[in-house]
C-alpha positions as CSV (number, residue, x, y, z in Angstrom):
1,M,-4.2,0.8,-1.1
2,N,-6.9,0.4,1.5
3,R,-9.3,2.6,-0.4
4,R,-8.8,0.5,-3.5
5,K,-9.3,-2.7,-1.6
6,N,-12.5,-1.3,0.0
7,I,-13.8,-0.3,-3.5
8,L,-13.2,-3.8,-4.8
9,L,-14.7,-5.4,-1.8
10,Q,-17.9,-3.5,-2.5
11,T,-18.0,-3.7,-6.3
12,A,-16.1,-6.9,-7.4
13,P,-14.7,-9.0,-4.5
14,D,-13.7,-11.7,-6.9
15,F,-11.0,-9.4,-8.3
16,L,-9.2,-8.6,-5.0
17,N,-6.3,-10.6,-6.1
18,L,-5.5,-7.8,-8.6
19,L,-4.3,-5.7,-5.7
20,S,-2.0,-8.4,-4.3
21,D,0.9,-7.4,-6.6
22,P,1.6,-3.6,-6.4
23,T,3.7,-3.8,-9.6
24,M,0.8,-5.2,-11.6
25,F,-0.5,-1.7,-12.6
26,S,1.3,1.5,-13.1
27,N,0.3,4.6,-11.2
28,R,-1.5,5.9,-14.3
29,E,-3.4,2.6,-14.7
30,M,-4.4,2.7,-11.0
31,S,-5.5,6.2,-11.4
32,R,-7.7,5.2,-14.3
33,L,-9.1,2.2,-12.5
34,F,-9.8,4.0,-9.2
35,G,-9.6,7.7,-10.1
36,V,-12.1,10.5,-10.1
37,H,-14.1,9.3,-13.1
38,F,-14.6,5.9,-11.5
39,L,-15.6,7.3,-8.2
40,N,-18.0,9.8,-9.8
41,A,-19.6,6.9,-11.8
42,M,-20.0,4.9,-8.5
43,A,-21.5,7.9,-6.8
44,K,-24.0,8.5,-9.6
45,E,-24.9,4.8,-9.6
46,A,-25.4,4.8,-5.8
47,D,-27.6,7.9,-6.1
48,E,-29.7,6.3,-8.8
49,E,-30.1,3.1,-6.6
50,N,-31.2,5.3,-3.7
51,K,-33.8,7.0,-5.9
52,I,-35.2,3.7,-7.1
53,A,-35.3,2.4,-3.5
54,K,-37.2,5.5,-2.4
55,V,-39.7,5.0,-5.2
56,R,-40.2,1.4,-4.2
57,R,-40.8,2.4,-0.6
58,T,-43.5,4.9,-1.6
59,G,-45.2,2.4,-3.9
60,G,-44.2,4.2,-7.0
61,H,-46.1,7.3,-6.2
62,S,-44.6,10.7,-5.2
63,Q,-46.0,12.3,-2.1
64,S,-46.4,15.6,-4.0
65,S,-48.3,14.1,-6.9
66,R,-51.2,12.8,-4.7
67,R,-54.5,14.7,-5.0
68,P,-56.6,15.4,-2.0
């Protein structure tokens, strides 16, 4: 339950009340909401955000593409 709460805190804090009633979702629904596919999608999105932030920090230019 704590993992799900932490995920919602980071992604959609307005929906924390969905976790207040443990009978609201079946185990299968919880697995679909917070399972492997969801976590993989979150990891992919975080990786993309990190790449974008890295490009912004370098001013949009890659170090290896600069000519002497």
